[in-house]
N, C-alpha and C positions, 0 to 999 in steps of 0.2 A: 600456631597462633590461636588463642582462645576466641571463640565467636562472641560478638557483642550481644548482650541480653537486653531486650526491650524492657523499659521500666517506665510506667506512667508516672507523671510528675507527682501525683498525689499518693503514690504507692507507699504503704507501710507494712512491714512484715506482720503476719497474723499467725496465731497459734493453730488455726485450722488448716494450714497448708504444710506440705512436707518440710521438715526442719532443714535449714541451710540448702534450700533448692537454689537454682541459678538466680532467680529474682532476688531472694534474700541476700545471697552473696554479693550480687551487683549493688544492692542497696547499701550494704555495709562498706563495700569497696569505695563507692562514691562518697559516702559519709566520711570515711577515713582520709581519702585524698583531699577533700575540701577542707577538713580540719587541719591537715598537714600544710596545705597552701596558706591557710589563714595564719598559722604559727610562723611559717617562713616569711610572710609579709610583715608580721609584727616584729620579727627578728631583724629584718632589714631596716625597719623604722628605728628600732632600738640602736642599731649600729650607727645609723646616721646621727641620731641624737647624741650618742656618746662622742662621736667625732666632733660635732658642733660644740660640745660642752668642754672641750679641751682648752678653752681660752684661760688666760690668767685673770683671776678674780682677786683684787687687792684686799677686800674686806674679809677678815678672818671668819666671821660668822657666815657670810655668804659662801665662802670657800668650803667651810665645814658642811653646810647644807647641801652644796653641790656634790661634795664627795659622798655624802650619805645617799643622795639620789642616785649617784653613779653606782654605788655598791648594790642598791636595791635593783637597779636595772640589770646589773651583771648577774645577780642571783636569779632574777626572773628569766633572763636569757638562758641560764644554765638549766633551769627547770623546763623551759620550752625545748631545749636541745634533747633532754632526756625523754620528753614526751614524743618528739618526732621519732626518736629511735624506737619507742614502744609502738607507735603508729606503723612504722616500717615493718616491725616484727608481726603485727596483726595482718598487714597486707601480705606478708610471706605466708602466714597461716592460711589465708584465703586461697592463695595459689596452690598450697600443698593439700588442701582439703581438711586441715586441722582446725580451722576457725569455727568458733561457736561451741567448742567442746572443752570441758574442764581439763586442765593439764594434770590435776591430781586424781580425779575420779573417772574421767573419760565421759561423764554425763553431759548432756546438752546444757549450756548456760541459757538462762531465760532470755527471751527476746526483749523483754522490758529492760533487763540489766544491760544487754548489749546495746540497746538503743540509747540508754543513758550513758554508758561507758563502753564504747565500741572496742577499747583496747583490753577489756577484761579477759583474763586467762583462766579464771576459776568461777565456779558457781558461788553464789552468795554464802552458802553454808560452808563450803571448803575455804573460802576467803576468811570467814569468821574464825574457823578452827585454826587456820594458819596464823592469824593475828593474835589469837589467844596464846598459841604456843610461843610466838615471838615475845609477847609480853612477859610470860613466865620466865623465859630465858634471860630477858633483860633484868628482871628483878633478882635473879640468882647471883 
């Protein structure tokens, strides 16, 4: 079992400390766990809302509006589900010691990027190269 790392409430990862030390890993682990919980809570609310909206609406315009709202909710829920799976993958990378390093180059991902997008798997430069390649393949 992994020992608990003490983390002051106001702790923020800094460039002048060893990259992905125990405190940084614990900071990102907590950030990911809180984000996942927030998504799961939203998902539960969405599910309740969808179950409540199953009533019969006689007005065609109201029914169409409700069906549109329902489709948007379902799309949002699907995006949240995919995000939870990326969060789980990031948590696994923390456990295996791979978190914070680019899957393409092996170089450290900047702390600012990880703080803004803790599920990032590539450095900004590698991500941009990847997206350019994808765009070229789509246009062909």
